[in-house]
N, C-alpha and C positions, 0 to 999 in steps of 0.2 A: 290219470294227467292231470286231470282239471286237479285234484289233489296239490299234486305238484305244480301249478301253477300259481296257484295262488297263496303257495308256500316260496317260491318266488317272489313274487311282487311282494308278498311281505318284509324283508329283507330290504335293507336300507337301503340305500344306493350310491355305487363310489362318483364323486365327481374328483373333477381340477378344482386341483388348493391353491388358489390365488392372490395376489396380495391385498386382495380386500378382504381373507381372512385372514394374517397377518395377527392382529391379537388374537384369534383362536387357539392359532395356532404355536403362537410363545404360552400362554396359559398351558397347556397340554405337558408341555420339555417343561414348564414349569414347575407343575404338578408329577412331573418325576424326579423332579431336583436334577435333569441337566443341567449342563453350561451354556448352551446357545443361550442369543442374544436379537436381539432385531434383523441388525444387521447379517448375522450367519442366514436365517431363516432366509432372508431379501436375495442372496447370494442359489441358496439353494433351487425356490422356486423358479428363479428368475432363467435357471438353467436347465432345470429337471425333468421328469414325467412324477410331475408332486399332486399324488392324487390323497382323498378325506373321506371323510365321513359325516354326516352333520343329521341330529335326529332332531326331536323335540320343540316346541311352540312356543317362544320363532327360536329358529332355526337357528343351533348350537356345534361348533367341531370336537364330535369325540371321538375322533380314530387322525389317522396321519403315517402316510407314508411317503418316501421320495426314491427315484430311477436317477442317478446322477449320471448318464453319460461321462468319460474318458477319452476322447476319440474312440474309436470305433473297434475297438479288442475291447473294451470291460465298459461297464457301471455298474455304480457303488450303487448297494442298498442300506439305503437311512431311514432314521427319525424315526420307524416302527414303531407307532404311539397309541395304545388307548385311552385315554381316562377311564377312572375306579370305578365305577360303578356301571360299567359295559366292558369290563374284562368276562375272559370266560365266552363270550358269546359267539365266535370269529370273525370276530372282525378284522383280526390283525393278517388269522390266516391270507381270507379273501384278498386285503390291500398288499399281498408280500408276492401269492400270488398272481398278483392283477400286475406288480412291479416286472420282475420274471416273463411275462410272461410277453412285455412291452420290449423289452430289455432282448430273448431268444428272438423276436421280431425281427427287434435290426440287426443277427448274425452276430450279436456278442453272447459276453459270458458277465454273469453278473458276481460279482466280489462284495462281501459284509466283514465286520467286527462285532460280532457277536458275546455277550456277556457267558459266562459259563451257563446259563441258564438260557436264554436264546439258541446258543450252540444245537443242544438238544431239541430243540424244537424244528433247528433246519437240516438239522442232518436227515431227517429223514426226507426232504426235501430233495434231498444229492446234494450238499455242499461237506467239503471234503474242510478239513481243518490246513494249510497253507501254515501259519508261523503266529507266537504267543505273545500278544503283552501284555503288561500293564504300566497301571494306572499309577504313577509316583504323587502322592502331594507335600507339599509343602507353607506351613501359617501364612508367611511370610519372612523378607528379610535373608535369607539360604545365607553365607557366611562365606560367598565366593571371589572372587580378589581378582580385576579386568586383566587378562590378557593378549600378551601383546599377539600379533602375526591377523588379528579379527577387528574388523571396520564395520562402520554404518550399510547397509544394504539397503537400496535405492531402488524404484522404477526400473533408471536407464539400465539395471542390471542385467534385465527380463535376457537382452540374446543371447546371452550364452548361460543365464538361472534356470530358460523355461524346457532347452535340452539333455541339462544335467540329469534335472530334477526327471523327467522323462525315463530316461534310463536307467535312472537310481531305482527309481519307485519303482518300474513297470508300466504306467501310459500314464495318457496327455492329460493333464491336466493346470494351461498353462493360465486358465478363468479365474482358477482359485488361488493362485498365485498373484497376478493383478489385484484380483480385492481385495485381500491382504495384505498386500505392501501397498493398496491406498488408503487403507483402515488408518484415518487421522493418530488413532493410541498403540499405533503399531510400533515393535520393540524389535529390528530386525537388524542380522550381522551376516558379511559375510567371509571366508579365512582369506589371506594376503592376494594364495597365488588364482582363486576364481574357481576353485576347488571344494567346495566346502558352506553351509549356507544352515543360516533357524532363522525361524518368523518364530513369530508368535504372534494371538490377538485377548484382549479384553472379554471376558465374560461374563458370564449371570452370576455364576462362586465366584473364580478364579479364572487367572489369566491364564489363557491356552497358550502353552511352548509348543513350539512344533508346525509343518516337517521340522528331522532336520537329522541332516548329511553331509556325510563328510568323507573324507578318502583310511584312513584309521582312526582307531578310540582317540588316539592326546589332542584330534583335531575337534574331534567333537565334544568331550572334554572342552577343553577352551574358546572352542566357540557357546557352552553351554553356560559358564561361567561369565563370558565378556554376557552374555544377556543375564547371567540374576544380576550383578552391578549394579542393572539400571532397572532391574522389577523389581514395584515396591508392594507389598500384601503379598496374596494367597496365589500358590499358582498351581498349576497337572501339568507332568507329561505323563505322556501314554509310552515309554521304550519298551522297542522289544527285548525279550528275554535272554535272546542269542548274545547279546549284545552283554558278558559277562562285568567288564573291565567296568564299562560307562555306568551298569547300573550298582557296581558296587560306588563305582563317587556317589550317583545321587545318593544312596545310604549315607556313607560320609557324609554329605552335608546333611543332612538330620529326614529329611528327607521318608517319608509314608507309605507303604499301600495301600492301596484303596478298593482296586477289582479286578479284576481280571479278563481279557478281553482273546477273542480269537480269531484269526482273518480267517475267514471264511473263502472259498470259489465253487462254483457249481458246473457242474458241464464234463468236468473231467479237470482233474490239477494239472496245469501249463508252469512250463519259466516265466514268471514273474519276479523282474524288480529285480537288484542287486541286492542281499542280504548282508552284504559285505560293510555296505557302505553306508545305510539308512539305519541310523538308533531310533529315531523316534518317531513317531505316528503323527499326522497334522487333526488326531481327532479318528470315532469312530462314525461321524457321516462325512469324513471328507477325504479320508482316506491315507 
């Protein structure tokens, strides 16, 4: 018992990840070459169960994780990061288990977007794959013509946008939509019939396109092309693999595949969203 207690006391403690630790959080995501900026971290820390581990003297953030509630039924796990010098010590597993316990204590199910390597870690924890996603990238100035039937989206559209998104995405994330729409660098479009939309946000490496929801592939392509005609510089988009026509259009525009993700849920797969009308995710950290 004494040895067990000593070992427990020697483990670095999990603490709350607050905005005072924002520089350390940004350093972790930059070290991993992820795309988040300060506004993304502020959004997630402000609305989620944000945790981390500090080590050293003076203490510095060496690991992080987040559980982001999306309504009463689901919560998103993301930003599971460990600095290179502290990997393979079990820190990520401890943080993920803490997030799972927090989510399930609320009576919700955990969902996440994992890389192929991450999926092999999450599967033994009870996560099952729902859908496959590919991150496509373009170096900039993709040749896409402005399209008719699309127009700028603004915060005044939230009255119809939030319920539509909840229906198609499968969870309530209106706080995410409000935040992304309010960013000064956001470029966002909607369909003329209020049946689809696309958002974008500035990232550390590239502009992230998504989410993109539409009633059918033609409208999804029109929204994408309309957005690309307004966006300079490199772009990322996390497109669902089962939207074959949309993915073919990305390839035709000169996008290339960067990496894959698996959308996974723990606790038994249930009906989650409308796959037919969802074409691109908001990103692995925002669903």
